[in-house]
C-alpha positions in Angstrom: 98.5 98.1 122.9 95.7 99.7 124.5 95.5 99.1 128.4 92.5 98.2 130.4 91.9 98.1 133.8 91.9 94.4 133.5 95.4 93.6 131.7 98.3 94.9 134.0 101.4 96.1 131.2 103.3 93.3 129.9 106.5 92.5 131.8 107.4 88.5 131.1 107.7 87.0 127.6 103.9 85.0 128.7 102.4 87.4 128.0 104.2 88.5 124.4 100.6 88.3 122.1 97.8 89.7 124.3 97.5 92.2 121.5 93.8 92.6 123.5 94.4 93.6 126.9 93.0 91.1 128.6 93.6 87.4 128.7 90.9 84.7 128.0 90.6 83.6 131.0 89.7 87.4 132.4 87.5 88.3 129.3 85.3 85.1 130.8 85.2 86.1 134.7 84.1 89.1 133.4 81.8 88.2 131.9 80.6 85.5 134.4 80.8 88.4 137.7 78.3 90.2 135.6 74.8 88.0 135.5 75.7 88.5 139.6 76.3 86.1 142.0 77.3 82.7 141.5 76.3 79.8 143.5 78.7 77.1 144.4 77.9 73.4 142.9 80.9 71.5 143.3 84.6 71.8 144.2 85.2 74.1 140.7 84.6 76.8 140.1 86.3 77.0 136.4 88.1 74.4 133.6 90.4 74.7 131.3 89.6 73.7 127.7 92.5 73.6 125.3 91.8 72.1 122.4 94.1 71.2 120.0 94.4 70.4 116.1 95.5 67.5 113.9 94.6 66.7 110.7 91.5 68.2 109.9 89.7 70.8 108.6 88.5 72.5 111.1 84.7 71.3 110.6 84.4 70.4 114.1 84.5 74.0 115.3 82.4 74.9 112.8 79.7 72.8 114.2 80.0 73.6 117.9 79.7 77.1 116.7 76.2 76.4 115.9 75.3 74.2 118.5 72.7 75.1 121.0 71.6 72.8 123.9 73.7 73.5 125.1 75.4 76.5 123.2 79.0 77.7 123.8 78.2 80.6 125.2 76.2 79.0 128.2 80.1 77.3 128.8 82.1 80.2 128.6 80.2 82.9 130.4 79.6 79.4 133.0 75.6 80.0 132.7 74.2 76.0 133.0 74.2 75.0 136.9 76.5 73.4 138.5 78.7 73.4 135.3 82.2 75.6 136.3 83.4 78.4 133.6 85.4 77.1 130.8 88.4 79.0 129.9 88.2 77.5 125.9 91.7 77.4 124.8 91.0 77.4 120.7 92.9 79.4 117.8 90.1 80.8 116.2 89.0 82.1 118.9 91.2 82.8 121.7 92.6 86.6 122.3 96.1 86.5 122.9 98.1 85.4 120.6 101.8 83.8 121.0 103.5 83.7 123.7 100.4 84.9 125.9 98.5 81.8 124.0 100.9 78.9 124.3 101.7 79.6 128.3 98.2 78.1 129.7 99.0 74.8 128.2 103.1 75.2 129.2 101.4 75.5 132.8 99.1 72.7 132.8 102.2 70.5 131.1 104.6 71.5 134.5 101.3 71.1 136.9 100.4 74.5 137.6 97.4 75.3 136.4 95.1 76.3 139.6 92.1 74.3 137.7 91.5 71.0 136.5 92.0 71.0 132.1 90.3 69.0 129.4 91.5 68.2 126.2 89.5 68.5 123.2 91.5 67.4 119.9 90.2 67.7 116.8 91.4 66.0 113.7 93.8 62.8 113.7 97.1 62.0 114.7 99.5 62.5 112.0 102.8 59.4 112.8 104.5 63.4 112.7 108.3 61.1 112.2 107.8 60.2 108.3 108.0 64.4 107.9 111.6 64.7 107.8 114.0 67.2 109.7 112.4 69.9 110.5 109.3 69.1 109.4 106.1 68.3 110.2 102.1 67.8 109.1 100.7 69.8 112.0 101.7 72.0 114.8 101.1 74.3 117.9 104.0 77.1 118.7 107.3 77.0 119.1 110.1 76.1 122.3 113.8 76.8 122.0 115.6 80.1 122.9 117.5 82.4 120.5 116.6 83.9 117.6 113.3 82.3 115.3 114.9 80.1 112.6 116.2 78.4 116.3 113.6 76.9 117.6 110.9 74.3 116.9 107.5 74.0 115.6 105.8 72.3 118.9 103.8 68.8 117.4 100.0 68.6 118.3 99.5 65.3 118.9 103.3 66.1 120.8 101.1 68.5 122.8 98.2 65.5 123.5 101.2 62.6 124.5 102.4 65.9 127.0 98.9 66.8 128.5 97.0 63.6 128.3 98.1 62.0 131.5 97.4 65.5 133.4 93.4 66.0 131.6 90.8 65.1 134.1 89.4 63.8 131.0 90.5 63.8 127.3 87.2 64.3 124.0 87.9 63.4 120.4 85.9 65.2 118.7 85.1 64.7 114.8 85.6 61.0 113.0 89.1 62.3 111.9 89.9 62.3 115.7 87.8 59.6 117.0 88.6 56.9 114.4 91.4 58.4 112.1 88.8 59.5 109.1 89.8 60.8 105.7 92.9 61.6 106.8 93.9 57.6 107.8 91.9 57.0 104.6 93.6 53.8 102.2 96.6 55.6 100.4 97.5 58.4 102.7 101.5 59.2 103.3 100.4 60.4 107.4 100.7 58.1 109.6 97.6 59.5 110.4 95.4 57.8 113.6 92.7 58.3 116.1 93.4 60.0 119.1 92.6 56.3 120.9 94.9 54.6 117.9 97.1 56.9 119.5 96.9 56.7 123.6 95.8 53.4 123.6 93.6 51.0 124.9 94.9 51.1 128.5 95.0 55.3 129.1 93.3 56.4 131.7 92.7 60.3 132.8 93.7 61.5 135.6 90.3 60.6 137.1 90.1 57.6 135.4 88.2 58.1 132.1 89.5 56.5 128.6 88.8 58.6 125.0 85.8 59.9 125.1 84.4 59.8 120.9 82.2 62.0 119.3 82.4 61.2 116.0 81.0 63.1 113.1 82.3 64.4 109.6 81.1 66.5 111.1 79.8 66.1 114.2 76.4 67.4 115.3 77.2 70.2 117.4 74.9 69.6 120.4 76.4 66.3 120.9 79.3 67.9 121.8 78.0 70.0 124.2 75.6 68.1 125.7 79.0 65.7 126.4 81.3 68.3 127.4 78.0 69.7 129.7 78.2 65.9 131.7 80.8 64.7 131.7 81.7 68.1 133.6 78.5 67.9 135.7 80.2 63.7 136.6 84.1 65.6 137.7 81.9 68.6 139.4 81.3 65.3 141.8 76.8 66.6 141.8 76.4 64.1 138.4 76.5 61.1 137.9 79.7 59.2 134.8 77.5 60.2 131.7 76.7 56.0 129.7 79.2 55.5 126.8 79.2 52.0 124.9 82.2 49.7 124.0 84.0 52.4 121.9 83.7 55.9 124.0 80.2 57.2 122.8 77.6 58.5 124.1 75.3 55.7 124.6 71.8 57.7 124.8 72.8 59.8 121.4 75.0 56.5 119.0 73.0 53.9 120.7 69.6 53.9 117.4 71.4 53.7 114.3 70.6 56.5 112.0 67.7 54.2 109.6 65.0 53.7 112.8 64.9 57.5 113.6 64.6 57.8 110.2 61.3 60.2 108.8 61.6 58.0 105.9 61.5 54.6 107.0 58.3 53.3 107.0 58.7 53.5 103.1 61.3 50.9 103.7 59.2 48.8 105.5 56.6 48.6 103.2 59.1 48.0 100.2 59.0 51.3 98.4 62.5 53.1 97.6 63.7 56.4 95.3 65.4 55.7 92.5 66.5 59.1 92.3 67.8 61.9 94.7 64.2 63.4 95.4 62.1 61.3 94.9 60.6 61.3 99.1 60.5 57.2 100.1 63.7 55.7 101.3 67.4 56.3 99.9 69.0 52.2 100.8 68.9 51.7 96.8 70.3 55.8 95.8 73.1 54.4 98.4 72.3 55.2 101.7 74.2 52.9 104.8 71.2 54.5 107.3 69.9 51.0 108.7 73.7 50.1 110.0 75.3 53.1 110.9 75.1 54.8 114.8 73.9 58.1 113.8 71.3 60.1 115.7 71.2 63.5 113.2 67.4 62.5 111.0 66.2 62.9 115.0 68.2 65.9 115.9 69.2 67.9 112.9 71.9 69.4 112.0 72.4 72.6 114.1 69.2 74.0 116.0 66.9 70.5 115.6 67.6 71.1 112.1 68.4 69.6 109.0 70.8 66.7 108.8 71.2 64.4 106.1 68.7 62.0 105.0 66.5 64.9 106.2 67.1 67.7 103.6 67.4 64.4 100.5 70.6 63.0 100.8 72.4 60.1 102.1 74.0 58.5 104.8 77.4 58.2 103.6 78.5 56.6 107.6 81.0 59.5 108.7 80.7 58.3 112.1 81.7 55.0 111.9 85.1 53.6 112.2 85.3 52.3 109.1 84.5 55.9 107.4 85.3 56.2 104.5 87.1 53.1 103.3 84.8 50.3 104.0 81.4 52.9 102.5 83.2 53.5 99.4 82.1 53.9 96.6 79.6 56.5 97.8 75.7 57.0 96.0 76.5 53.1 95.0 73.2 51.1 97.0 75.1 49.3 99.6 75.8 45.0 98.5 73.1 44.1 101.5 71.0 46.0 99.5 69.8 43.8 97.2 68.5 41.3 99.8 67.2 43.0 102.6 64.7 45.1 99.4 64.1 42.5 98.0 62.6 41.0 100.7 61.1 43.8 102.4 59.6 44.4 98.4 58.0 40.9 98.7 57.3 41.8 102.2 55.7 45.1 100.8 54.1 44.0 97.9 50.9 41.8 100.9 50.7 45.1 103.5 50.6 48.1 101.0 47.2 46.7 99.5 46.1 45.8 102.6 46.8 49.1 104.4 45.1 51.0 101.0 42.2 48.3 102.0 41.9 49.5 105.9 42.9 53.1 105.8 39.2 53.4 102.8 37.0 52.4 105.7 38.4 54.0 107.7 38.4 57.5 105.9 34.9 57.4 105.9 32.5 58.1 108.4 30.0 55.0 109.9 26.5 57.7 108.6 28.8 57.3 104.8 28.5 54.1 104.9 24.5 53.6 105.2 23.9 57.1 102.4 25.2 57.5 99.1 25.3 61.0 99.3 28.4 62.2 98.8 30.1 63.1 102.6 31.4 66.5 101.9 31.8 69.2 99.1 34.4 67.9 98.1 33.8 65.5 96.4 32.1 61.6 96.9 34.4 59.6 99.2 34.6 56.1 97.4 32.1 53.5 98.3 33.3 50.1 99.7 33.7 47.2 97.5 32.0 43.9 98.4 35.0 43.0 99.2 35.6 45.3 102.1 32.8 44.6 103.8 33.7 40.8 104.2 37.5 42.2 104.9 36.8 45.3 107.5 33.6 42.9 109.3 36.1 40.3 110.1 38.6 43.1 110.5 36.0 43.9 113.0 35.5 40.8 114.7 38.4 40.6 115.2 39.6 43.8 116.8 36.1 43.5 119.0 36.8 40.6 120.3 38.2 40.8 123.5 36.1 43.1 123.7 32.8 40.8 123.6 34.3 38.4 126.2 35.3 40.5 129.4 31.6 41.9 128.8 30.6 37.9 129.5 
């Protein structure tokens, strides 16, 4: 082991595994100090975040690492005004391992942590009683005295139960943690459930908050970091409690449907639909559930405001919704409601599209061109208005200027 000034020699079991020679807290504090003195805003200078993983694919972790507004780095280094330095305890980015990694969690459980802490849970929570004697579905750390064979692995769900009462806030990230997700789909043998179902509807954090849900498979990373920053400002006492909907989702992020923000929505209004993937029109009839799904990926993008399912030609399969996946299968098949809504849209669109094209033809001409038979540009002649076009546009213009004429009188 390499010793540094920041890392004293290991003297007790809690530091076994600290091969980096520095703890996560020491590293974050040192990095923040290089940025110069911080102005004290709020009650706390640092906050611990314990990231627990249940039955997941780690996709939520990957999504969060791509966040830019704000970025994970800005949270870890205290770069955001008013937001305390975040000591993130995550198995993938933690400097320590083994007992050194587990010790802060144990301190939080015993009430010995000298700063507030937040729980972030990724993945669904299994019914560990179904795992069999000595087994487990997902676990982190172990406890017990004696040799390895005498120690017990601690299920992640058990850590959630231990730490949730004392947490300043408890956040479920990803659809597996928020609603159960794919591990809780029909036919699963794990008894998987969401964090809210596991802790119960009556659960409140130490500061009185129910479970905060940020769904998505995987979620938009910015949705998570932005919500965390807003919650931390509230915990600091320098910001209001963010608005959440009845399902604990950030209301400003999940208040609209995919369809309302989709750049293909105008095609739906005019009754024109894609017939196969790659077409530019509305994707509803090739299996898109966007009109009923609460998600902001079409407006925010997947990473750095770029990409997103419908933005790149994919369909919405409803991954942010509590009914996912069972109520949205089979995927890539038109939802049953499309028969009625799509037919109605086509009927209305058959009248709307010709009228708009007629107006568009007229607005694509200068007034001077209407009085001349000469080609308007070197690129080619503009279609001259037909007799019907002149009648319709004459009536249209009279109506358009009717209020102005009345005011002039």
